[in-house]
C-alpha positions in Angstrom: 0.0 0.0 0.0 2.8 2.4 0.9 4.6 1.5 -2.3 1.5 2.4 -4.4 1.2 5.8 -2.7 4.9 6.5 -3.4 4.4 5.5 -7.0 1.4 7.8 -7.3 3.1 10.7 -5.6 5.1 12.1 -8.7 2.0 11.8 -10.9 -0.1 13.7 -8.3 2.6 16.4 -7.9 3.0 16.8 -11.6 -0.8 17.3 -11.9 -0.8 19.9 -9.1 2.1 21.8 -10.8 0.2 21.8 -14.1 -3.0 23.0 -12.5 -1.1 25.8 -10.7 0.6 26.8 -13.9 -2.7 26.9 -15.8 -4.2 28.9 -12.9 -1.5 31.6 -13.1 -1.6 31.5 -16.9 -5.3 32.3 -16.9 -4.8 34.9 -14.1 -2.0 36.6 -16.1 -4.3 36.9 -19.2 -7.2 38.2 -17.1 -5.2 40.7 -15.0 -4.5 44.2 -16.1 -5.8 47.7 -16.4 -8.8 46.2 -18.3 -9.7 43.2 -16.2 -11.3 40.1 -17.7 -13.2 37.4 -15.8 -12.1 33.7 -16.1 -15.1 33.0 -18.3 -14.3 35.9 -20.7 -10.7 34.7 -21.0 -11.8 31.1 -21.8 -14.4 32.4 -24.3 -11.8 34.5 -26.0 -9.2 31.8 -26.1 -11.7 29.6 -27.9 -12.6 32.3 -30.4 -15.9 33.2 -28.9 -15.1 36.6 -27.3 -15.7 40.1 -28.6 -13.3 41.9 -30.9 -12.0 44.1 -28.1 -11.4 41.1 -25.8 -9.7 39.2 -28.7 -7.2 42.1 -29.1 -6.5 42.3 -25.4 -6.1 38.5 -25.0 -4.6 37.3 -28.2 -2.4 40.2 -29.1 -1.3 41.7 -25.8 -1.5 39.1 -23.0 -1.4 35.6 -24.5 2.1 35.8 -26.0 3.4 37.5 -22.8 2.1 34.6 -20.7 3.5 32.0 -23.0 6.9 33.6 -23.1 7.0 33.9 -19.3 6.4 30.2 -19.0 9.0 29.2 -21.6 11.6 31.5 -20.2 11.1 30.1 -16.7 11.3 26.5 -18.1 14.5 27.2 -20.0 16.3 28.8 -17.1 15.2 26.1 -14.7 16.3 23.2 -16.9 19.6 25.0 -17.6 20.1 25.4 -13.8 19.2 21.7 -13.1 21.7 20.5 -15.7 24.5 22.7 -14.3 23.8 21.6 -10.7 23.9 18.0 -12.0 27.2 18.2 -13.9 29.0 20.3 -11.2 27.4 18.3 -8.3 27.1 21.8 -6.7 23.6 22.8 -5.4 24.6 26.5 -5.7 25.2 26.3 -9.5 23.0 28.2 -11.9 23.3 29.7 -15.4 25.1 32.7 -13.8 27.8 30.6 -12.1 29.8 29.7 -15.2 29.2 33.0 -16.9 26.3 32.0 -19.2 24.0 34.8 -18.2 26.8 37.4 -18.3 28.0 36.2 -21.7 24.5 36.2 -23.1 23.8 39.6 -21.6 27.0 41.1 -23.1 26.1 39.9 -26.6 22.5 41.1 -26.3 23.5 44.5 -25.0 26.0 44.8 -27.8 23.2 44.1 -30.3 20.7 46.5 -28.6 23.1 49.4 -28.1 25.7 49.1 -30.8 23.7 47.4 -33.6 20.2 48.8 -33.3 19.4 48.1 -37.0 19.8 44.3 -36.4 16.4 42.5 -36.6 14.9 41.1 -33.4 15.3 37.5 -34.6 19.1 37.8 -34.3 19.0 38.5 -30.6 18.7 34.8 -29.5 21.6 33.6 -31.8 23.7 36.5 -30.6 23.0 35.7 -27.0 23.7 32.1 -27.7 27.1 33.0 -29.2 27.9 35.1 -26.2 26.9 32.5 -23.7 28.7 29.7 -25.7 31.9 31.8 -25.8 31.7 32.4 -22.0 31.1 28.7 -21.4 34.0 27.6 -23.7 36.3 30.2 -22.1 35.3 29.0 -18.6 35.6 25.3 -19.5 39.0 25.9 -21.1 40.5 27.9 -18.3 39.1 25.5 -15.7 40.7 22.5 -17.5 43.7 20.9 -15.9 44.2 17.3 -16.8 40.4 17.0 -16.8 37.5 19.2 -16.0 37.3 20.1 -12.3 33.9 21.5 -11.6 35.2 23.6 -8.7 37.8 25.3 -10.9 35.1 25.9 -13.5 32.8 27.6 -11.0 35.7 29.8 -9.8 36.7 30.7 -13.3 33.0 31.3 -14.2 32.8 34.0 -11.5 35.8 35.8 -13.1 34.4 35.5 -16.6 31.1 37.0 -15.4 32.9 39.9 -13.8 34.8 40.6 -17.1 31.6 40.4 -19.1 29.9 42.8 -16.7 32.8 45.3 -17.1 32.4 45.2 -20.9 28.6 45.7 -20.5 29.3 48.9 -18.4 31.7 50.2 -21.0 29.1 49.7 -23.8 26.4 51.3 -21.7 28.6 54.4 -21.0 29.4 54.9 -24.7 25.9 54.3 -26.2 23.1 56.6 -27.1 20.8 57.4 -24.1 17.6 56.0 -25.7 19.3 52.7 -26.6 21.0 52.5 -23.2 17.6 53.0 -21.5 16.2 50.2 -23.6 19.1 47.9 -22.6 18.7 48.8 -18.9 15.0 48.0 -19.0 15.8 44.7 -20.8 18.5 43.8 -18.2 16.0 44.1 -15.3 14.4 40.9 -16.5 10.9 41.5 -17.7 8.3 40.1 -20.2 6.7 43.5 -20.5 5.9 44.4 -24.1 6.7 40.9 -25.4 4.6 39.9 -28.3 4.3 37.1 -30.9 7.5 38.2 -32.7 9.5 37.5 -29.5 7.6 34.2 -28.9 8.4 32.9 -32.4 12.0 33.8 -32.0 12.2 31.8 -28.7 10.0 28.8 -29.6 12.5 27.0 -31.9 15.1 27.0 -29.2 12.8 25.5 -26.7 11.3 22.9 -29.1 14.9 21.7 -29.9 16.7 21.9 -26.6 14.1 21.1 -23.9 13.4 17.6 -25.4 17.2 17.1 -25.9 17.8 17.9 -22.2 15.1 15.3 -21.2 16.8 12.7 -23.5 20.2 13.3 -21.9 18.8 12.9 -18.4 20.0 9.3 -18.0 23.5 10.4 -18.9 23.2 13.1 -16.3 22.3 10.4 -13.8 25.4 8.5 -14.7 27.6 11.5 -14.0 26.3 11.5 -10.4 28.1 8.2 -9.8 31.5 9.8 -10.3 34.0 9.9 -13.1 35.5 6.5 -12.5 32.2 4.7 -12.3 30.8 6.5 -15.3 33.8 5.6 -17.4 33.6 2.0 -16.2 30.0 1.9 -17.4 31.1 3.1 -20.9 30.1 6.8 -20.6 32.3 9.2 -22.5 32.1 11.7 -19.7 33.9 14.7 -21.4 31.7 14.4 -24.5 28.6 14.0 -22.3 29.5 16.9 -20.1 30.2 19.1 -23.2 26.9 18.2 -24.7 25.0 18.9 -21.6 26.8 22.3 -21.2 25.8 23.1 -24.8 22.2 22.4 -24.1 22.3 24.4 -20.9 24.0 27.3 -22.7 21.3 27.3 -25.5 18.4 27.3 -23.0 19.8 30.0 -20.8 20.9 32.2 -23.8 17.5 32.0 -25.5 15.7 32.8 -22.3 18.1 35.7 -21.4 17.8 37.1 -25.0 14.0 37.1 -24.8 13.4 38.4 -21.2 16.7 39.7 -19.9 18.2 38.4 -16.7 15.4 36.9 -14.6 17.4 36.3 -11.5 17.6 33.1 -9.4 15.0 31.0 -11.4 17.8 28.6 -12.5 18.8 28.2 -8.9 15.5 28.0 -7.1 13.4 25.9 -9.4 15.7 22.8 -9.5 15.9 22.9 -5.7 12.1 23.0 -5.3 11.7 20.3 -7.9 14.4 18.1 -6.2 12.6 18.4 -2.8 9.3 17.4 -4.4 10.4 14.7 -6.9 13.8 13.4 -5.7 17.3 13.5 -7.3 16.7 11.3 -10.5 17.1 13.7 -13.5 14.6 11.7 -15.6 11.9 13.2 -13.4 13.8 16.2 -12.1 14.3 18.0 -15.5 10.6 18.0 -16.5 9.7 18.9 -12.9 12.2 21.8 -13.0 10.7 23.0 -16.3 7.2 23.1 -14.8 8.4 24.7 -11.6 10.5 27.4 -13.4 7.6 28.2 -15.7 5.3 28.5 -12.8 7.8 30.8 -10.8 8.1 33.3 -13.7 4.3 33.2 -14.4 3.6 33.8 -10.7 6.3 36.5 -10.4 4.9 38.3 -13.5 1.4 38.2 -12.1 2.6 39.6 -8.7 4.6 42.3 -10.4 1.6 43.4 -12.5 -0.8 43.5 -9.6 1.0 44.3 -6.3 1.6 48.0 -7.2 -0.9 48.4 -10.0 -1.1 50.4 -12.2 2.8 50.4 -11.9 4.3 47.2 -13.2 7.3 45.7 -11.4 9.6 43.5 -13.6 9.3 39.8 -12.9 13.1 39.7 -12.6 12.8 42.0 -9.6 10.3 39.7 -7.9 12.4 36.6 -8.5 15.4 38.4 -7.1 13.6 39.5 -4.0 12.7 35.8 -3.4 15.9 34.3 -4.7 18.5 36.3 -2.9 17.4 35.3 0.6 17.0 31.7 -0.7 20.5 31.7 -2.0 21.9 32.9 1.3 19.9 30.2 3.1 21.4 27.6 0.7 24.9 29.0 1.2 24.6 28.8 5.0 23.1 25.3 4.8 26.0 24.0 2.6 28.5 25.6 4.9 27.0 23.8 7.9 27.0 20.5 6.0 30.7 20.9 5.1 31.5 21.8 8.7 32.6 25.4 8.0 30.3 26.9 10.5 
């Protein structure tokens, strides 16, 4: 009997997460200066609403809600992969310089190359994040990849990227710099279908790829020697997983800016609910991350209405204390406190 309950638990939790995500999805579409009831939202989504409602829902709010969920899912899976390959619970897309590299490339496009079409922003951010990851991985290599060295080097790479971002901002035109600053706060404000269609191919390709590689990620948890003994080519596997993590983080950052701490918090929440196996953890992290950004966007839009707070600010307000808590917990576990 107890075994049956344990087997049903993941299914029940997945169902609850999906229901919560749907609830916040519908709440996001209904909330705003012109409020819509749940029934009006449902009617409009099924093509039965008025023309005014159709414009509000389908043009203004639906793409924003979809982007919020996809951005959260991408950042969360990226963070779960990094925590898995580094065996470090404090790892996230910002740790090995991914966010900073993607932000540098995106700010360069926004401020220095304003004529470049919007569709080039995700590939540019991917290139920046990939370059940061390669640099971090290469500098952290010493007769093999030490994850602790990679994390330390990643902090340095992030600092260098932030310095270049500051230089670009100081030398750019004020209107473009303002646009870049708004983007860097981490927000889905003003995001439309053009942003959604630029993000969608990256998520369609790399989220399923991450789920397919989950078994390899489980093998890495056994240690390098055991993984090699089981026939796993650990450096190739690690490199492939980092590439997937880079792509998900870069596409998310290019679309919504730096939404802080989602890549750290969502995998931890999912791990507490579903356990450490990555075959379950990665899909659970995707759902949790999407829910976190949807909920943060909803809170940001309603808590100080009509003023909108960026969802990145809300996640930072929650994530910073959570990060400190994790840091103190890990220090106690390692006997440093």
